DRENPA-3360 file (N, C-alpha, C; in nm, 2 decimals, always signed):
BEGIN
1 = MNDRAYTD = -2.67/+0.41/+0.05/-2.72/+0.31/+0.01/-2.66/+0.20/+0.08 ~ -2.73/+0.10/+0.15/-2.67/+0.01/+0.20/-2.63/-0.12/+0.07 ~ -2.54/-0.20/+0.13/-2.49/-0.30/+0.03/-2.61/-0.40/-0.04 ~ -2.69/-0.44/+0.06/-2.78/-0.53/+0.03/-2.91/-0.48/-0.06 ~ -2.93/-0.36/-0.07/-3.03/-0.31/-0.15/-2.94/-0.27/-0.29 ~ -2.79/-0.27/-0.30/-2.74/-0.25/-0.42/-2.76/-0.41/-0.48 ~ -2.71/-0.47/-0.39/-2.72/-0.64/-0.45/-2.86/-0.67/-0.51 ~ -2.96/-0.64/-0.44/-3.09/-0.68/-0.47/-3.13/-0.60/-0.60;
9 = NQNDNDDD = -3.09/-0.46/-0.62/-3.12/-0.38/-0.72/-3.06/-0.47/-0.82 ~ -2.91/-0.51/-0.84/-2.83/-0.57/-0.93/-2.89/-0.69/-0.99 ~ -2.96/-0.75/-0.89/-2.99/-0.89/-0.96/-3.15/-0.90/-0.98 ~ -3.21/-0.82/-1.01/-3.36/-0.78/-1.02/-3.37/-0.85/-1.15 ~ -3.30/-0.84/-1.26/-3.33/-0.93/-1.39/-3.26/-1.06/-1.40 ~ -3.20/-1.11/-1.29/-3.17/-1.25/-1.28/-3.26/-1.35/-1.26 ~ -3.27/-1.47/-1.27/-3.35/-1.59/-1.25/-3.30/-1.60/-1.08 ~ -3.41/-1.65/-0.99/-3.37/-1.67/-0.87/-3.27/-1.80/-0.87;
17 = DSVEERRD = -3.28/-1.90/-0.93/-3.17/-1.97/-0.95/-3.02/-1.96/-0.95 ~ -3.02/-1.85/-1.02/-2.88/-1.79/-1.05/-2.84/-1.73/-0.93 ~ -2.93/-1.64/-0.86/-2.90/-1.58/-0.74/-2.86/-1.65/-0.65 ~ -2.92/-1.77/-0.61/-2.90/-1.87/-0.52/-2.75/-1.93/-0.57 ~ -2.71/-1.98/-0.70/-2.59/-2.01/-0.69/-2.48/-1.95/-0.69 ~ -2.49/-1.77/-0.70/-2.40/-1.73/-0.68/-2.39/-1.72/-0.51 ~ -2.50/-1.71/-0.45/-2.47/-1.73/-0.27/-2.39/-1.84/-0.24 ~ -2.43/-1.92/-0.29/-2.36/-2.07/-0.27/-2.21/-2.08/-0.32;
25 = SISQPDVY = -2.17/-2.01/-0.43/-2.03/-2.01/-0.46/-1.95/-1.91/-0.36 ~ -2.02/-1.82/-0.30/-1.92/-1.73/-0.21/-1.85/-1.82/-0.12 ~ -1.72/-1.80/-0.10/-1.63/-1.91/+0.00/-1.68/-1.87/+0.11 ~ -1.70/-1.93/+0.22/-1.73/-1.90/+0.35/-1.61/-1.93/+0.44 ~ -1.57/-1.84/+0.56/-1.41/-1.84/+0.61/-1.41/-1.99/+0.66 ~ -1.31/-2.04/+0.67/-1.29/-2.15/+0.75/-1.33/-2.16/+0.89 ~ -1.38/-2.24/+0.93/-1.45/-2.26/+1.08/-1.41/-2.40/+1.12 ~ -1.33/-2.43/+1.23/-1.30/-2.55/+1.26/-1.34/-2.57/+1.42;
33 = SAAEKERV = -1.38/-2.69/+1.42/-1.43/-2.73/+1.56/-1.31/-2.72/+1.66 ~ -1.34/-2.73/+1.79/-1.23/-2.76/+1.88/-1.18/-2.87/+1.86 ~ -1.24/-2.98/+1.85/-1.18/-3.12/+1.81/-1.11/-3.11/+1.72 ~ -1.13/-3.07/+1.59/-1.02/-3.03/+1.47/-0.92/-2.97/+1.48 ~ -0.93/-2.89/+1.56/-0.81/-2.78/+1.62/-0.72/-2.86/+1.70 ~ -0.77/-2.94/+1.79/-0.68/-3.03/+1.89/-0.62/-3.11/+1.80 ~ -0.68/-3.19/+1.70/-0.62/-3.27/+1.62/-0.50/-3.23/+1.53 ~ -0.51/-3.10/+1.47/-0.41/-3.04/+1.40/-0.29/-3.03/+1.50;
41 = RSQLQADI = -0.33/-2.99/+1.65/-0.21/-2.94/+1.73/-0.15/-3.07/+1.74 ~ -0.20/-3.18/+1.77/-0.16/-3.33/+1.80/-0.07/-3.37/+1.69 ~ -0.10/-3.35/+1.56/-0.02/-3.38/+1.45/+0.08/-3.30/+1.42 ~ +0.09/-3.16/+1.45/+0.20/-3.08/+1.47/+0.29/-3.09/+1.52 ~ +0.28/-3.14/+1.66/+0.35/-3.18/+1.79/+0.41/-3.31/+1.74 ~ +0.36/-3.42/+1.69/+0.42/-3.53/+1.66/+0.51/-3.52/+1.54 ~ +0.48/-3.42/+1.45/+0.57/-3.41/+1.31/+0.70/-3.35/+1.39 ~ +0.65/-3.24/+1.47/+0.80/-3.18/+1.53/+0.87/-3.27/+1.60;
49 = EAFLAQGG = +0.84/-3.36/+1.68/+0.89/-3.46/+1.77/+0.97/-3.56/+1.68 ~ +0.93/-3.61/+1.56/+0.96/-3.68/+1.46/+1.09/-3.61/+1.39 ~ +1.07/-3.48/+1.36/+1.18/-3.41/+1.33/+1.32/-3.38/+1.41 ~ +1.27/-3.36/+1.51/+1.39/-3.37/+1.63/+1.44/-3.50/+1.64 ~ +1.36/-3.60/+1.67/+1.40/-3.74/+1.68/+1.53/-3.77/+1.56 ~ +1.50/-3.73/+1.45/+1.59/-3.75/+1.34/+1.73/-3.67/+1.31 ~ +1.73/-3.58/+1.41/+1.86/-3.51/+1.41/+1.83/-3.37/+1.39 ~ +1.69/-3.33/+1.36/+1.67/-3.18/+1.28/+1.67/-3.10/+1.40;
57 = QVKQVADN = +1.72/-2.96/+1.37/+1.74/-2.87/+1.48/+1.66/-2.76/+1.45 ~ +1.60/-2.71/+1.57/+1.55/-2.57/+1.53/+1.62/-2.43/+1.58 ~ +1.66/-2.37/+1.51/+1.74/-2.24/+1.53/+1.63/-2.10/+1.54 ~ +1.68/-2.04/+1.63/+1.61/-1.90/+1.64/+1.67/-1.79/+1.58 ~ +1.61/-1.73/+1.52/+1.65/-1.62/+1.41/+1.62/-1.47/+1.50 ~ +1.71/-1.38/+1.51/+1.68/-1.26/+1.52/+1.59/-1.19/+1.46 ~ +1.50/-1.11/+1.53/+1.39/-1.04/+1.47/+1.44/-0.95/+1.37 ~ +1.55/-0.90/+1.38/+1.58/-0.80/+1.27/+1.66/-0.86/+1.15;
65 = VRADPPRK = +1.67/-0.98/+1.13/+1.73/-1.03/+1.01/+1.62/-1.06/+0.91 ~ +1.68/-1.02/+0.78/+1.56/-1.05/+0.67/+1.65/-1.15/+0.58 ~ +1.56/-1.24/+0.51/+1.59/-1.32/+0.40/+1.65/-1.26/+0.29 ~ +1.60/-1.15/+0.25/+1.66/-1.08/+0.13/+1.71/-0.92/+0.18 ~ +1.81/-0.90/+0.19/+1.88/-0.77/+0.23/+1.84/-0.64/+0.14 ~ +1.82/-0.53/+0.19/+1.81/-0.42/+0.09/+1.89/-0.39/+0.00 ~ +1.88/-0.36/-0.09/+1.95/-0.34/-0.20/+1.94/-0.18/-0.25 ~ +2.04/-0.16/-0.32/+2.02/-0.01/-0.38/+1.90/+0.02/-0.50;
73 = PDNQYGSN = +1.82/+0.11/-0.49/+1.73/+0.12/-0.57/+1.76/+0.13/-0.72 ~ +1.69/+0.09/-0.81/+1.71/+0.06/-0.96/+1.63/+0.16/-1.03 ~ +1.73/+0.25/-1.09/+1.60/+0.38/-1.18/+1.59/+0.33/-1.31 ~ +1.49/+0.28/-1.35/+1.47/+0.22/-1.49/+1.35/+0.32/-1.54 ~ +1.30/+0.44/-1.49/+1.24/+0.51/-1.52/+1.23/+0.55/-1.67 ~ +1.13/+0.52/-1.76/+1.15/+0.57/-1.90/+1.23/+0.47/-2.00 ~ +1.27/+0.37/-1.94/+1.39/+0.28/-2.03/+1.32/+0.20/-2.12 ~ +1.18/+0.15/-2.11/+1.11/+0.11/-2.21/+1.09/+0.17/-2.35;
81 = PI = +1.10/+0.12/-2.44/+1.06/+0.16/-2.57/+0.90/+0.20/-2.58 ~ +0.85/+0.31/-2.66/+0.74/+0.33/-2.67/+0.67/+0.24/-2.80;
% end
């Protein structure tokens, strides 16, 4: 059974208005135009240049470095009271 048939059967008892409201409330993926992407890129570049001009530094970190090193497993199975 396809999803559309399931959705239609599910909404048989609903008003047409409420179905439309549900369709409108489903979030659409963010779609940006080429001009909007270029604006964001140029703003990012300006922010980076300002950061570096104020004495900021960019450090490269090795791929295998983690912010939280691995730790010993903690066995607390069954430690909670019933």
